[in-house]
N, C-alpha and C positions, 0 to 999 in steps of 0.2 A: 504494499500499499504506499502510495506516494505521500509527500508532505501535504499536497493540496487536498487529497482525498481525506487525510486525517483531519485537516482543518474544517472541511465542509461537513464531515461526519460529527465532529465536536460541536460545530455551530448549529446543526440540525437538532442534536440532542438537547442543547441549551434552550432552543426555541420551544421544544416540546415541554421541558421542565417549567419554563417561564409561563407558558399557557396554562399548564395544570395548576400552578400555584396562584397566579394572578387572575386567570380566567374564571376560576371558581368564585373568587371574591367578587368579581363583577356580576356573576350570575346570582350570588346571594343578595347583593344590593338590589338587583333588578327584581328578584322575587319579592322583595320587601317594599316595593313602591307603594302598595296599598296601605302600608303601615305609616306612611309619611303624611302628616297633616299640619298645615300652616308652618312648614319648616322644621317640624319635630319628627324624628324617627322613633316610634314607639316600640316597645318590646314585645307586643302581641297584637294580633288583629282586633281583639276585644278592646284593648286600650285605644287603638286608633279609631274604632267605631264610636267609643265614648267621646273622644275628642271632636269627631264630626257632629255628634249630637249636641255637645256644648257649643259648638260654633253656631248651630242653628238656634239654640236657646239665646245666645248673646244677641243675635240679630233680632230675634223676637222681642226681647226685653228692651233693646235699644229703641225700637219703634214705640213701645208702650211708655217708655220714660221720657220721650221727646216732649219738651215743653213743660215738664213737671217742675214744681218748685223744689228747692234743695232739700227741704225736710221730707218730702215724699220720696225723693231719690235715696236719701239716707236710710229711711225706714225699710225700703225695699232691699237695699244693700245689706243691712243688718239681717234681714230675713234670709237672704241668699247665703250668708255666712253661717247662720244658725242651722239651715237645712242642708248645708254642704252641696249646693246645686252644682258648683263647679269644682272638679277634683283633678283636672289635668292642666298642664301649662297653657293650653289654649283658653280655658276658662279663666285662669288666673290673670292672663293678659287683659281680659275684659274687666275683671274686678279692679285691676290697676287703672284702667281708663275711667271707671266710675270714681275712684279715689281722686284722680286728677280733676274731674269735672266738679266734684264736691268742693275741693280746695278753691277752684276758680269762682265758685258761687259763694264763697265766704264762710264755709263751714270750718270750725276750729279743728286743728289737727288732733286734739285730744278726743274729739267726738268720732273720728273716723277709725274704726277698728281695723287692726292688721289682718292680712289674709293668712290664715293658718294653713301650713303646708302638710302637716301630719306625716312628715317624712324625715328620715335622718340621712344626711348626705356624706358625713364623715364619721367613721366608726373608730373611736380611739378609747383605749382603756384609761379610765380616769383613776388617778392614784388617790387613795383615801388619806385624808389629812387628819391626824389625830389632834383634836383641839384640847388644850389643857382645861381641865375642869376648875371652876371657881371653888376655892376652898371654903368660902363663906357659906354657912348653912342658911337655907331660905327660911324666912319667918313664916310660921304657920298661922293662917287666919282661922279663927274659930268657925266651926261648921255652921252654927246657928247664924252668925253674922253673914257668912257667904250665902246661905239659903235665903235670908230675908232680902239681901241685895239683889239676888237673882229674880225673886218673885216681883219685886218693885220694878225692875227693868223690863221684865216680860209684860207686866200689866200696862206700863207706859207705851211699849211698842204696839201691843194689841190695840189700845185706844187710838194710837196715831193711825194705824192701818185702817181701822174701822171708819175713822173720820174722813180719811182720804177716799175710801171706797164710796161713802155716802155722798161726798162732794162730786165724785166722778160720775156716779150713776144718777143722782137726783137732779143734777143741773141740766137745764135745757140748752144752755150755751155751750159752744164747742170748747173743749179743753185739750190739753196735750195727750191725755189718756185716750179720749174718744177719737181724736184725730189719728193717733197711731193705730187704733183698732180699725178705723176705716181703711187705712192704707194696707194693713195686714190682710183684711178681708178682700180688698181689691187684688192683692198679690195672689191670694189663694184662687181667685177666679182666673187670673192669668195662667197660673200653674196648671189648673184643670184644662183650660183651653189648649195649652201647650202639649199636655200629655195626650189629648185627643188628636192633635195634629201629628205627633210622633207615631201614634198607632196607625193613622191613615197613611203616612209615609211608608211605614214598614209593610203594611198590607199591599200598597201599590208596588213596592219593590219586589215582593213575593209574587204578585200577579205577573209582573213583567218577566220575572225569572222563569215562570211556568210557561208563559207564551213563547219565550225564546226556545226553551227545550222542546215544546210542541212543534215549533217551526223547523227545528233541526231534524226531529224525527220524521216529519212529513217529507222533508227534502230527501232524507235517506231512503224512504220507501219509494219515491219516484225514481231515484237513481237505480234501485234494484229492479224496478219494472222495466226500465230502459234496457 
């Protein structure tokens, strides 16, 4: 075997190895195109589908909140966080947009709750720090005195809550509690409408899938007859 033959043989083997190693990587990325939503590559098709659902929810809520006052938007935002409506980065981006809108409308930073991620991104073992105990013994409060103090505080709190409840329910004039209840009820109606829309979308997708399969089968039968 000449030097040129050895060179071309080695080059061909190198190309084969390169295609096997790098080509498979390209195929894997191509296979996961359906897992990419809004620039995020998700770890499963279920997560990707959840992200698409959240994208539709964000568009829906955006139309509903258009032109609403800041307090209404804040109440709906709090409800979204409470019910964990958005659990993917696609939804988190929309929540960040609401935060920015609230700030522009003059809502104080302390009133805007942060978006809870419910995920740990860095796993490190934390070293336990042994704190020295205070050598001074704690003074014990007599049980009777503690009991009386607890009863007095509880009675005062109960009276305060009852008074607030009577004011909120007995007044014909709008107040912050009634206003928030109105917003929450409106949000519940939106959520119900959105759920029904999602069901309709899934049914339509299922119907289209069945129609496609039926068309393929009929086409195959015609080919066999020919």
